[in-house]
N, C-alpha and C positions, 0 to 999 in steps of 0.2 A: 504494500500500500504506500503510495507516494503522497506525501502531504505538503511538499514544498510548493507545488502549483495548484493545490486544491483538488487534485484527482483523488477520488476515494473519500473525500470529506462529505459528511452528511449536511444537508441544508438545515438550518434552524427552523423551528416550528413556525415562526413569524413569516419567513420567506415562503414556505409552503402555503400558508394561509393566504398570503398576498397573491400567489399564482392562482390558487383556486378562486379567489374573489375576482381576479381579472378574467378568468375563463368564464365565470358566471356572468360578469358584466358584458363580455363580448357576445355570448349567446343571447342575452337579454336585448342587446342593441341590434344584432344582426337578424334575429328571428322575424321581425316584421318585414324586413326587406325580402328575405327568402320566401315568406308567406305571400307577399304581393307578387313576386315573380312566378311562383307556382300557381297562384290563382289566375294570373293572366293567361295561362295555358289551359284553363278549364272552360267547359261550356257554361253559359249563364246560369242554368239550373243547378249545376254542380258546385257553384261557388260557396254555397252555405252548408254543404255536406262536409263532415269531418274526414276528408280524404287528404292525404299528404304525399304518398309515394306514387310518382308517375308510373304508368304502364302496369302497376299492380293494383292500385285502388281506383284509378281513373285513366281515361284515354286522353292524352294531351292533344289539343287542337290549336290552330292559329286563327280561329274565327275572331277573337277580340282584336288581334293585331291587324287582320285584314280589314275589320270594320274601322279601326282608327286611321290606318294609313292608305287604304284603297277606297273603301266605300264613302267615307266622310272625310276625305283628305283635305278639302278646302276648309272645312270647319276646324279640323285639327291644326292646320297651318295658321289659320287666323288666331286661334287660341294661343298657339306658341308665339306668334308675333306679338300679341298683346302682352303676354307674360314677359317677353324680352324687353319691350318698351317700358313697362312699369318698373321692372327691376333696374334698368339702366337709369331711368329718371330718379328713382328713389335713392339709388347709390350715389348719383351725382349730387343730388341735393344734400345728402348726409355728408359727403366729402367736403362740399363747399362750406357748410355750416361748421363742421369740425375744424376745417382749416382756419376759418375766421376766429373761432373760439380759441384755438391753440395759439394763434398769432397774438390775440389780446392777452392771453396769459403770459406769453413770453416777453412782450414789450411793455405792457402797462403795469404800473405798481398800484395796486388797490390799497386804499387807506385803512378801511375797516378790517379786512381779512388779509392774511398773507397769501401770496400766489400758490405756495405749496399746499396750504390748507384747502384752497379752492380746487386744485388739481386732485388732491386726495379725496375730497368729497365727490367729485365727478367720477373718479375711478371706483369708489365704493358703491356709488349708485348704479354703475354699469354691471355690478355683480348680481343685482337683484332685478 
């Protein structure tokens, strides 16, 4: 048993617990995405049935994808364009307002509060 480089050393209980918690968190986070992808390959009537394994519990189809990209392509593209426009406008507005706020904190000395206190207050509000 070589202990110089850590080969053969047992992990402490805390490290094992952290790994288990990270695995549980990853499953908790990724499960809705996997569920959405699997549901997209089901027939509309099969969406509410508790089937999860393709080819064993249900027959996968591309009807939902055909409907979104072939049958109602114009409506799908219009919705995608609207989403891109709204996301771009809101991101630009947020960036401009944030730039002006950052510039004022960097250049102007407020009399009642210190600039570091204001910046800390802004950052602490962003957490909630």
